[in-house]
C-alpha positions as CSV (number, residue, x, y, z in Angstrom):
1,M,73.5,15.6,213.3
2,S,76.1,13.1,212.4
3,S,79.4,12.3,214.0
4,F,82.4,14.3,213.0
5,A,85.9,15.2,214.2
6,V,88.5,17.9,213.7
7,V,92.0,16.6,212.9
8,K,95.3,18.3,212.4
9,T,97.6,17.2,209.6
10,G,100.2,19.1,207.6
11,G,99.8,22.2,209.7
12,K,96.2,22.5,208.8
13,Q,92.9,21.6,210.5
14,H,90.2,19.6,208.7
15,K,86.6,18.8,209.8
16,V,86.0,15.2,208.7
17,V,83.1,12.8,208.5
18,A,83.2,9.1,207.9
19,G,83.1,8.4,204.1
20,Q,84.4,11.9,203.2
21,K,87.2,12.4,200.7
22,I,89.7,15.2,201.4
23,K,93.0,16.5,200.0
24,I,95.7,17.0,202.6
25,E,99.4,17.9,202.5
26,R,101.5,15.2,200.8
27,L,102.2,12.1,202.8
28,K,104.8,9.4,202.0
29,D,102.4,6.5,202.4
30,E,101.6,4.4,199.3
31,V,98.3,4.4,197.5
32,G,95.9,1.9,199.1
33,S,97.6,1.9,202.5
34,Q,95.8,2.6,205.7
35,I,96.8,5.6,207.8
36,N,95.9,6.8,211.3
37,L,95.4,10.4,212.0
38,D,96.2,10.7,215.7
39,E,96.0,14.4,216.2
40,V,92.3,14.7,216.9
41,L,91.4,18.1,218.3
42,L,87.6,17.7,218.7
43,H,85.0,15.0,218.4
44,S,81.2,15.3,218.2
45,D,78.8,12.3,218.2
46,G,75.8,14.4,217.4
47,E,74.8,15.1,221.0
48,K,78.0,15.4,223.0
49,V,81.0,17.5,221.9
50,T,84.4,16.6,223.3
51,V,87.3,19.1,223.0
52,G,90.9,18.2,223.6
53,K,93.5,20.2,225.5
54,P,95.0,20.4,222.9
55,L,94.5,16.8,221.7
56,L,92.0,14.1,222.6
57,S,93.8,11.2,224.2
58,G,93.0,7.8,222.6
59,A,91.1,9.3,219.7
60,T,92.1,8.4,216.1
61,V,90.7,8.7,212.6
62,K,91.3,5.8,210.3
63,A,91.7,6.7,206.6
64,K,92.8,5.1,203.3
65,V,95.1,6.8,200.8
66,I,93.4,7.1,197.5
67,S,95.9,9.0,195.3
68,H,98.7,11.5,195.1
69,G,98.7,14.6,192.9
70,R,99.4,18.2,192.4
71,Q,97.0,21.2,192.8
72,E,96.4,23.7,189.9
73,K,99.1,26.2,189.4
74,I,98.7,29.5,191.2
75,R,100.4,32.7,189.9
76,I,102.2,35.1,192.2
77,F,102.6,38.5,190.5
78,K,104.2,41.5,192.3
79,L,104.3,44.9,190.6
80,R,106.0,47.9,192.0
81,R,104.3,50.8,190.2
82,R,106.5,53.5,188.8
83,K,109.6,51.6,189.8
84,H,110.1,49.5,186.6
85,S,110.0,46.4,188.8
86,K,107.8,43.3,188.5
87,N,108.2,39.7,189.7
88,Q,106.3,36.6,188.5
89,Q,106.3,33.2,190.1
90,G,104.2,30.0,189.9
91,H,103.6,27.3,192.4
92,R,101.9,23.9,192.4
93,Q,101.3,22.2,195.8
94,D,101.6,18.5,196.2
95,F,98.6,16.7,197.9
96,T,97.4,13.3,199.1
97,E,93.8,12.4,198.7
98,I,92.4,10.3,201.5
99,E,89.0,8.8,202.3
100,I,87.9,8.8,206.0
101,E,86.8,5.3,207.0
102,N,85.8,5.7,210.6
103,I,86.4,7.9,213.7
104,L,87.5,6.0,216.9
105,T,87.3,7.3,220.4
106,E,87.8,5.6,223.8
């Protein structure tokens, strides 16, 4: 097994491995900048699993911002049958794509 961590960002939790690219909620950091994800909930080095209560102190995940973008549009359609009522809405979520460089623990 390889080393991995579970980080919390944008109200969501992501399992990350060094070298992995993931899309997270939009960040204000510029493309090419380094970021630190400090909210680490769990870390595993392959043999030992360390769980935070709720966060691991001293653990960080270093990542690099690759790009910003928007997800595909989703359609929200509500129909109330026999009531002559329907509602349509669309939504595109902003995201930031990051590449995990390494996972640091104390």
